[in-house]
C-alpha positions as CSV (number, residue, x, y, z in Angstrom):
1,M,158.9,-65.9,-218.6
2,Q,158.3,-67.1,-222.1
3,T,158.8,-70.8,-221.2
4,R,156.3,-70.5,-218.3
5,R,153.7,-68.8,-220.5
6,S,154.3,-71.5,-223.2
7,F,154.0,-74.2,-220.5
8,L,150.7,-72.8,-219.2
9,K,149.3,-72.4,-222.8
10,K,150.2,-76.0,-223.6
11,G,148.9,-77.2,-220.3
12,L,145.6,-75.4,-220.8
13,I,145.3,-76.8,-224.4
14,G,146.1,-80.3,-223.1
15,G,143.6,-80.0,-220.3
16,V,140.9,-78.9,-222.8
17,L,141.7,-81.8,-225.1
18,L,141.6,-84.3,-222.2
19,A,138.3,-82.9,-220.9
20,G,136.9,-83.1,-224.4
21,A,138.1,-86.7,-224.8
22,G,136.6,-87.6,-221.4
23,I,133.3,-86.1,-222.3
24,G,133.4,-87.9,-225.7
25,L,134.1,-91.2,-223.9
26,A,131.3,-90.6,-221.4
27,K,128.8,-90.0,-224.2
28,F,130.1,-92.8,-226.5
29,P,126.8,-94.7,-227.3
30,G,126.5,-98.3,-226.5
31,R,125.2,-101.0,-228.8
32,L,121.6,-101.9,-228.2
33,T,122.0,-105.5,-229.2
34,Y,119.3,-106.6,-226.8
35,K,116.0,-104.8,-227.1
36,P,113.0,-105.1,-224.9
37,R,110.0,-107.1,-226.1
38,R,107.5,-105.3,-223.9
39,P,107.3,-102.0,-222.2
40,L,110.0,-101.3,-219.5
41,R,109.0,-100.2,-216.1
42,V,112.3,-99.0,-214.5
43,L,115.2,-99.4,-216.9
44,D,115.7,-97.4,-220.0
45,E,116.8,-99.1,-223.3
46,R,120.5,-98.5,-222.7
47,E,120.4,-99.9,-219.1
48,F,118.3,-102.8,-220.4
49,A,120.8,-103.6,-223.2
50,T,123.7,-103.4,-220.7
51,L,122.1,-105.8,-218.2
52,A,121.1,-108.2,-220.9
53,A,124.7,-108.2,-222.2
54,V,125.9,-109.0,-218.7
55,A,123.3,-111.9,-218.5
56,A,124.5,-113.3,-221.8
57,R,128.1,-113.4,-220.5
58,V,127.5,-114.5,-216.9
59,I,125.0,-117.3,-217.6
60,Q,126.5,-120.1,-219.7
61,A,123.6,-122.5,-219.8
62,P,121.4,-124.0,-222.5
63,R,118.2,-122.0,-223.3
64,V,119.5,-118.8,-221.7
65,D,117.4,-115.8,-222.8
66,P,119.1,-112.6,-221.7
67,V,116.1,-110.4,-222.8
68,E,113.6,-112.4,-220.7
69,I,116.0,-112.4,-217.7
70,T,116.4,-108.6,-218.0
71,H,112.6,-108.1,-218.3
72,R,112.2,-110.1,-215.0
73,A,114.8,-107.9,-213.3
74,D,113.0,-104.7,-214.6
75,E,109.7,-106.0,-213.3
76,S,111.2,-106.7,-209.9
77,L,112.8,-103.3,-209.7
78,A,109.4,-101.7,-210.2
79,V,108.5,-102.8,-206.7
80,A,111.9,-102.2,-205.2
81,L,112.7,-99.2,-203.0
82,P,113.4,-96.0,-204.9
83,E,117.0,-96.1,-203.6
84,V,117.6,-99.6,-204.9
85,R,116.2,-98.6,-208.3
86,H,118.5,-95.6,-208.4
87,D,121.5,-97.6,-207.3
88,I,121.0,-100.3,-209.9
89,K,120.5,-97.7,-212.7
90,Q,123.7,-95.9,-211.6
91,L,125.6,-99.2,-211.5
92,L,124.5,-100.1,-215.0
93,T,125.4,-96.6,-216.3
94,L,128.8,-96.8,-214.7
95,F,129.4,-100.4,-216.0
96,E,128.5,-99.4,-219.6
97,N,130.4,-96.0,-219.5
98,A,133.5,-95.9,-221.7
99,L,135.1,-93.1,-219.6
100,A,134.9,-95.3,-216.5
101,G,136.3,-98.2,-218.5
102,A,139.2,-96.1,-219.8
103,L,140.0,-94.8,-216.3
104,F,140.0,-98.1,-214.5
105,D,140.8,-100.7,-217.2
106,F,142.2,-98.9,-220.3
107,R,139.0,-100.0,-222.1
108,F,137.8,-97.2,-224.5
109,K,134.5,-98.6,-225.6
110,P,131.2,-99.1,-223.7
111,F,130.6,-102.6,-222.4
112,T,128.0,-103.4,-225.0
113,R,130.4,-102.5,-227.9
114,L,133.0,-105.0,-226.7
115,E,133.5,-108.5,-228.3
116,P,132.4,-111.4,-226.0
117,A,135.9,-112.2,-224.8
118,Q,136.5,-108.5,-224.0
119,Q,133.2,-108.4,-222.1
120,D,134.3,-111.5,-220.1
121,A,137.6,-109.7,-219.3
122,A,135.7,-106.6,-218.2
123,L,133.5,-108.6,-215.9
124,L,136.6,-110.3,-214.4
125,K,138.3,-107.0,-213.8
126,W,135.2,-105.8,-211.9
127,R,135.1,-109.1,-210.0
128,D,138.8,-109.0,-209.0
129,S,139.2,-105.2,-208.5
130,R,140.9,-103.7,-205.5
131,I,138.0,-101.2,-205.3
132,A,135.2,-102.6,-203.2
133,V,132.5,-100.7,-205.1
134,R,133.5,-102.5,-208.3
135,R,133.6,-105.9,-206.6
136,T,130.2,-105.3,-205.1
137,G,128.8,-104.0,-208.4
138,Y,130.0,-107.2,-210.1
139,V,128.3,-109.4,-207.4
140,T,125.1,-107.4,-207.7
141,L,125.0,-107.8,-211.5
142,R,125.8,-111.5,-211.3
143,K,123.2,-112.2,-208.7
144,L,120.6,-110.1,-210.4
145,T,121.0,-112.0,-213.7
146,T,121.5,-115.5,-212.3
147,G,118.7,-115.2,-209.8
148,Y,116.2,-114.4,-212.6
149,F,117.5,-117.1,-214.8
150,Y,117.2,-119.9,-212.1
151,C,113.8,-118.8,-211.0
152,D,112.3,-119.8,-214.4
153,P,110.7,-123.3,-214.1
154,A,111.4,-123.8,-217.8
155,V,115.2,-124.2,-217.1
156,W,115.0,-126.4,-214.0
157,S,115.2,-129.6,-215.9
158,D,118.3,-128.4,-217.8
159,I,120.1,-128.0,-214.4
160,G,118.7,-131.2,-212.8
161,Y,116.3,-129.4,-210.4
162,A,113.0,-131.1,-209.9
163,G,111.4,-128.0,-208.5
164,P,110.3,-127.1,-205.0
165,P,108.9,-129.9,-202.9
166,S,105.1,-130.2,-202.7
167,L,103.5,-129.5,-199.4
168,P,100.9,-132.0,-198.2
169,T,97.4,-130.7,-198.3
């Protein structure tokens, strides 16, 4: 009887410690390295910093401006369906979350607190995950950031694109 009670007591204490650690990881603040230059319409500052950090890692091109890319995404989300806005915000929160990182990848820091090589590794783990939601999340973040980078006429010459053809008038 004593060993069972001791086991339950230790199990309960361990469970409380694990729950506390999980809550702590979930609330671990990210680093707001990238800050908005103008008012945000959909994203909050944490989501903005996360998406800008993704843009900085995904787009390896001259004159990349992760802040401007993220502003374009935020402006576009303002006219998106409410469900799309909600899903993107949830995806960014999950991607940044240290608890999710710990559960899936043994990464105990938010994405924005990782070094660049660790951020690249985290992105690759999402890309190559066996879990479809993670793969889809990676593709969504990659397409969101690259799409708003390549739509900027200022970068077209850097990539050898002359721009859309002119239509005869």
